[in-house]
C-alpha positions as CSV (number, residue, x, y, z in Angstrom):
1,X,73.5,47.9,135.6
2,X,74.7,44.8,134.5
3,X,73.0,42.3,135.9
4,X,74.2,39.9,138.0
5,X,76.2,37.0,137.3
6,X,74.7,34.0,136.0
7,X,77.6,31.1,137.1
8,X,75.2,30.2,139.7
9,X,72.4,29.2,137.5
10,X,74.8,27.3,135.6
11,X,75.6,24.7,138.2
12,X,78.9,26.3,139.4
13,X,80.2,26.3,142.9
14,X,80.0,29.8,145.3
15,X,83.2,32.0,144.9
16,X,86.3,30.7,146.0
17,X,85.2,27.1,145.8
18,X,86.8,24.6,144.2
19,X,85.7,23.0,140.9
20,X,86.5,19.7,140.9
21,X,83.9,17.7,138.4
22,X,84.3,17.8,135.2
23,X,81.5,18.6,132.8
24,X,82.4,17.5,129.7
25,X,81.7,20.4,127.5
26,X,84.7,21.5,125.0
27,X,84.8,24.9,123.6
28,X,84.0,26.0,120.0
29,X,84.4,28.8,118.0
30,X,80.9,30.2,119.1
31,X,82.4,30.8,122.5
32,X,84.7,33.3,120.6
33,X,81.9,35.4,118.8
34,X,81.5,38.0,121.3
35,X,77.6,37.1,122.3
36,X,76.0,35.7,125.2
37,X,77.8,32.2,124.7
38,X,80.8,34.2,125.0
39,X,80.1,35.8,128.3
40,X,78.8,32.9,129.8
41,X,82.0,31.3,129.2
42,X,84.0,34.0,130.3
43,X,82.2,34.4,133.2
44,X,82.2,30.7,134.2
45,X,86.2,31.0,134.1
46,X,86.5,33.9,136.0
47,X,83.8,33.6,138.9
48,X,85.8,33.3,142.3
49,X,88.9,33.2,141.0
50,X,90.0,36.8,140.8
51,X,88.6,39.7,143.1
52,X,87.2,41.3,139.7
53,X,85.5,44.5,141.4
54,X,87.5,47.9,141.0
55,X,86.6,50.3,143.9
56,X,85.7,53.4,141.8
57,X,86.7,52.4,138.5
58,X,85.9,49.7,135.9
59,X,86.6,45.8,136.6
60,X,86.2,42.1,134.5
61,X,83.0,41.8,136.4
62,X,81.8,44.9,134.6
63,X,82.5,43.1,131.0
64,X,83.7,46.3,129.4
65,X,85.9,47.1,126.5
66,X,88.5,47.6,129.1
67,X,89.8,48.5,133.1
68,X,89.4,51.3,134.7
69,X,92.2,51.6,137.4
70,X,91.8,55.1,139.8
71,X,95.7,56.3,140.7
72,X,94.7,59.6,142.4
73,X,93.3,62.6,139.8
74,X,93.8,60.2,136.8
75,X,92.7,56.9,136.7
76,X,94.7,53.7,134.1
77,X,92.2,52.7,131.1
78,X,93.5,49.4,130.4
79,X,93.1,46.4,127.5
80,X,94.2,44.0,125.8
81,X,93.5,41.7,122.8
82,X,94.4,38.7,120.6
83,X,94.1,39.0,116.8
84,X,93.5,36.6,114.4
85,X,92.1,36.8,111.0
86,X,91.9,35.1,107.9
87,X,93.1,36.1,105.3
88,X,96.3,37.9,107.2
89,X,96.4,40.6,104.7
90,X,92.2,41.8,103.1
91,X,91.0,45.1,101.1
92,X,91.5,47.7,103.3
93,X,94.1,46.9,106.0
94,X,95.6,43.5,107.5
95,X,96.2,41.9,111.2
96,X,98.6,44.4,112.1
97,X,96.2,47.4,111.5
98,X,93.8,45.8,113.3
99,X,95.6,44.8,116.1
100,X,96.4,48.5,116.8
101,X,92.8,49.9,115.5
102,X,91.4,47.1,118.0
103,X,93.3,48.0,121.0
104,X,92.9,51.9,120.1
105,X,89.5,51.7,119.8
106,X,89.1,50.0,123.2
107,X,90.9,52.4,124.9
108,X,88.6,55.4,123.5
109,X,85.5,53.7,123.9
110,X,86.2,54.0,127.7
111,X,86.7,57.7,127.6
112,X,91.1,57.1,126.3
113,X,91.1,59.1,124.1
114,X,95.4,59.4,123.8
115,X,96.9,56.3,124.3
116,X,100.3,56.1,126.6
117,X,101.6,53.1,124.3
118,X,101.4,49.9,122.9
119,X,102.6,46.6,123.8
120,X,102.6,44.0,120.9
121,X,103.3,39.9,120.9
122,X,103.9,38.5,117.6
123,X,103.3,34.6,117.7
124,X,104.8,33.5,114.6
125,X,104.5,29.9,113.0
126,X,107.5,28.2,111.4
127,X,107.6,29.0,107.8
128,X,105.8,32.0,107.7
129,X,107.6,34.6,105.3
130,X,109.7,37.2,106.7
131,X,108.8,39.5,104.5
132,X,104.8,38.9,105.2
133,X,105.7,39.8,109.0
134,X,107.3,42.4,108.0
135,X,104.3,44.0,106.4
136,X,102.6,43.7,109.3
137,X,104.5,45.7,111.4
138,X,105.0,48.5,109.0
139,X,101.5,48.3,108.9
140,X,101.8,48.4,113.1
141,X,103.7,51.4,112.5
142,X,101.2,53.2,110.6
143,X,98.4,53.2,112.5
144,X,99.9,54.1,115.4
145,X,101.1,57.1,113.9
146,X,97.2,57.7,112.8
147,X,96.6,57.1,116.6
148,X,99.3,59.2,117.7
149,X,101.0,56.7,120.0
150,X,103.6,54.1,119.6
151,X,104.4,50.1,120.4
152,X,106.8,50.4,123.3
153,X,107.8,47.2,124.2
154,X,107.1,43.3,123.2
155,X,107.8,40.1,122.7
156,X,108.0,37.4,120.0
157,X,107.2,34.1,120.0
158,X,108.3,31.0,117.2
159,X,105.6,28.1,117.1
160,X,105.9,25.1,115.3
161,X,104.5,24.3,111.7
162,X,101.0,23.5,112.3
163,X,100.8,24.3,115.8
164,X,99.3,28.0,115.0
165,X,97.4,29.3,112.0
166,X,100.6,31.3,110.7
167,X,100.2,34.8,113.1
168,X,98.6,35.9,116.1
169,X,99.0,39.1,117.1
170,X,98.3,40.2,120.9
171,X,98.3,44.2,121.9
172,X,97.7,46.1,125.3
173,X,97.1,49.5,126.1
174,X,97.4,52.0,128.2
175,X,95.4,55.9,128.4
176,X,95.0,58.3,131.2
177,X,91.7,60.1,131.7
178,X,90.3,62.0,134.5
179,X,88.9,60.2,137.5
180,X,85.7,59.9,137.3
181,X,85.4,60.8,133.3
182,X,85.9,57.2,132.1
183,X,82.6,56.6,130.0
184,X,81.6,52.8,130.3
185,X,79.4,50.9,128.3
186,X,76.5,50.8,131.0
187,X,75.6,54.6,131.0
188,X,72.0,54.9,128.8
189,X,68.7,56.0,130.2
190,X,65.7,56.1,128.7
191,X,65.5,59.1,126.4
192,X,69.2,58.5,125.2
193,X,70.0,59.1,121.7
194,X,72.0,56.5,119.3
195,X,74.4,57.4,117.5
196,X,76.3,55.2,114.5
197,X,79.7,56.5,113.6
198,X,79.5,55.1,110.0
199,X,78.5,52.4,107.6
200,X,78.0,48.9,109.7
201,X,79.1,45.3,108.4
202,X,82.1,46.8,106.0
203,X,84.4,44.6,107.7
204,X,82.7,41.4,108.3
205,X,81.0,41.2,105.0
206,X,84.3,42.4,103.2
207,X,86.7,39.9,104.9
208,X,84.1,36.9,103.6
209,X,84.5,38.3,100.2
210,X,88.0,38.4,100.4
211,X,88.4,34.9,101.4
212,X,86.1,32.9,99.9
213,X,87.3,34.8,96.5
214,X,83.9,36.0,95.7
215,X,83.6,39.1,93.1
216,X,80.6,41.1,94.1
217,X,79.8,44.6,92.1
218,X,80.9,47.3,93.9
219,X,83.6,47.9,96.1
220,X,84.3,45.7,99.3
221,X,86.6,47.3,101.7
222,X,87.1,46.7,105.8
223,X,86.3,50.0,108.1
224,X,89.3,49.4,110.3
225,X,90.9,52.6,111.7
226,X,91.9,53.7,115.1
227,X,89.0,56.3,116.0
228,X,90.2,57.8,118.9
229,X,90.2,60.9,117.4
230,X,86.8,60.4,116.6
231,X,85.7,59.8,119.9
232,X,87.8,62.9,121.3
233,X,85.7,65.0,118.8
234,X,82.4,63.4,120.4
235,X,83.4,63.8,123.8
236,X,83.8,67.4,123.4
237,X,80.5,68.5,121.5
238,X,78.7,67.2,124.5
239,X,77.2,64.8,126.9
240,X,78.2,61.3,125.9
241,X,76.7,58.7,128.3
242,X,77.6,55.5,126.7
243,X,80.2,54.4,124.4
244,X,80.8,50.6,122.4
245,X,82.5,49.5,119.5
246,X,80.2,46.9,117.4
247,X,83.2,44.3,116.9
248,X,82.6,40.5,117.0
249,X,79.1,40.4,117.6
250,X,78.2,43.6,115.3
251,X,75.9,46.4,115.7
252,X,73.0,43.8,117.2
253,X,75.2,42.0,119.8
254,X,76.9,45.8,120.8
255,X,73.2,47.4,120.8
256,X,71.8,43.7,123.3
257,X,74.8,44.2,125.9
258,X,74.4,48.4,126.1
259,X,70.5,47.5,127.0
260,X,71.1,44.9,129.2
261,X,73.8,46.4,131.0
262,X,71.9,50.0,131.5
263,X,68.8,48.5,132.2
264,X,66.7,50.3,129.2
265,X,65.3,49.6,126.0
266,X,66.4,50.4,122.4
267,X,64.5,51.2,120.0
268,X,66.4,51.4,116.9
269,X,65.0,52.7,112.9
270,X,66.3,50.6,110.6
271,X,66.2,53.1,107.4
272,X,68.1,55.0,109.6
273,X,70.9,52.2,110.0
274,X,74.1,53.4,107.6
275,X,74.8,50.8,105.5
276,X,77.3,50.8,102.3
277,X,75.1,49.9,99.0
278,X,78.1,47.2,98.2
279,X,77.7,46.0,102.0
280,X,73.7,45.5,101.5
281,X,73.9,44.3,98.0
282,X,76.7,41.3,99.2
283,X,74.6,41.0,102.5
284,X,71.5,40.0,101.1
285,X,73.3,37.4,98.2
286,X,75.0,35.8,101.1
287,X,72.2,35.6,103.2
288,X,74.2,37.8,106.0
289,X,72.5,40.6,107.9
290,X,75.6,43.4,107.6
291,X,73.7,44.2,111.4
292,X,75.4,40.7,112.5
293,X,78.9,40.8,111.6
294,X,81.9,42.5,112.8
295,X,82.8,45.9,112.6
296,X,86.2,47.6,112.7
297,X,85.8,51.6,112.2
298,X,82.4,51.9,113.8
299,X,81.9,53.7,117.4
300,X,78.3,53.6,118.7
301,X,77.2,56.4,120.9
302,X,74.5,57.0,123.9
303,X,73.8,60.9,123.9
304,X,71.9,63.2,125.8
305,X,69.4,63.8,123.8
306,X,69.7,67.9,124.1
307,X,73.4,66.7,122.5
308,X,72.5,64.3,120.1
309,X,72.3,66.9,117.0
310,X,75.9,68.5,118.3
311,X,77.6,65.0,118.7
312,X,76.3,63.8,115.1
313,X,77.4,66.6,114.3
314,X,81.2,66.4,115.6
315,X,81.4,63.1,114.4
316,X,80.3,63.7,110.8
317,X,83.3,66.6,110.5
318,X,85.3,63.5,111.5
319,X,86.7,62.4,108.2
320,X,86.0,58.6,109.7
321,X,82.7,60.0,110.8
322,X,80.9,60.9,107.5
323,X,77.8,58.4,106.8
324,X,77.2,58.8,110.9
325,X,73.3,58.8,111.7
326,X,71.1,59.0,114.7
327,X,69.7,55.5,114.6
328,X,67.3,55.0,117.6
329,X,67.3,56.1,121.2
330,X,67.0,54.3,124.6
331,X,63.7,53.7,126.0
332,X,61.9,52.5,129.4
333,X,60.6,49.6,128.1
334,X,61.4,46.3,127.1
335,X,64.3,46.6,129.3
336,X,67.5,44.6,128.2
337,X,65.9,43.9,124.8
338,X,66.7,45.8,121.1
339,X,63.7,46.4,119.0
340,X,63.8,46.8,115.7
341,X,61.3,49.1,113.5
342,X,61.0,48.0,110.0
343,X,59.2,50.4,109.0
344,X,55.9,48.0,108.3
345,X,56.5,46.2,111.5
346,X,58.5,45.7,114.8
347,X,61.0,43.2,116.0
348,X,63.4,42.0,118.2
349,X,66.7,42.3,117.0
350,X,68.7,39.5,118.6
351,X,72.5,39.5,119.0
352,X,74.4,36.3,117.0
353,X,74.1,33.0,118.9
354,X,77.2,31.4,117.1
355,X,79.7,33.0,115.1
356,X,78.6,33.0,111.1
357,X,82.6,34.2,110.3
358,X,85.2,33.0,111.9
359,X,88.9,34.7,112.4
360,X,87.8,37.9,111.5
361,X,89.2,40.1,114.4
C-alpha cells in the first residue's frame, strides 16, 4: 500500500488549512525528473486542496500513471501529460510520437489497453516553422494508427518569441476497463516475478547523443512506441499483478516506486536486465547508468510466479517485446528498497535524485 503523505513531515498545515507563509523555495528541473523530489512537490501542492481519493478506483493520492473512475460495470481510465523534449525531432521519433505513446502507455499500464480517444493541445512559440508543426502532427497520426485510436479534440495556443521553447504538446487519454480489473503499480506481493519488456536506457541515451552531437559506434535510437498491444498480450497470458512504464526516472525509479507503494522489497539480477550493447557502451563513456534514464517503449510487469513464463513468452511474441526478460522478484525483505545483484556483490539500486537529462519526455 502507498505510504502516508509526507506533507506533515515537511511542516505543511493539515488538510483544508490555508497556506499563508512563504518558504522561499523555488522549483528546479529536478522537481520534474519523476523521482522522490517530484513526488514530494506534488504531495505538497495537492495536500489539502483536492478530494483526491476515489472509492473503488484510483485517485490522485495513489500517484499512479492515471486515475480510475468507476461508472457502473466499467471504469474510466483517465490520464494526462505535457511533453517537452530537445531536440524536437530525434532518432526514432519526435515530440508528436512521444506525446501519443506516452499517453497511450500510461493508460495501458493501468489496464486501459483500448483507448477511446486522445486530446491534443499544442502550445507553439511565435516564429516556429509551420512545416515542423505539421510533421509533428503527422507523426501523432501515425502513432495513433499504431495504437488503434485517434485525437478527437484539442486546442492550439501561440506564445510570443522567447516565452516558451518552440513547442509543448499536452495529451489526455481515456479508456474503459471492467470495474475491478484495472492494474495498479502498487500490486506486488512477495514472490512475484519482475518482467521488463525490452532494452532499457535507449530513449535517454539516444537523446543525449543527438542533442550533444556525439557520434558513438553502433546505432542509438529512441524506443518510443505505443505499447497497448503488448500490454494486452501480457494481460491475456496470465496474472499480471502490477505494471509501470519506466519513463523519467528510468527502470531504477519505477522499481523503487513499485516497491515502496507495494510494501515489498525487489531483488534484481543485473546480468538479466536487457541493455543494448550500443546503449551500454555510450552510457559507460558518458558516465550514465542506462537503468537511471528514461524509456518510452518499455513496461515493467509484476507477475504471479506461476504465470511468469507464459507472460514472458507472450511479450516476446509481440514485435516490441523480443528482448523481454525476467529480471528478478519481489521479496518480503528490504521493504521499499531495490537490491541489485551485480554478480560479484549486492547493493541498493536507488532512484535518481536529480534530472540527469533535462527535456527528454
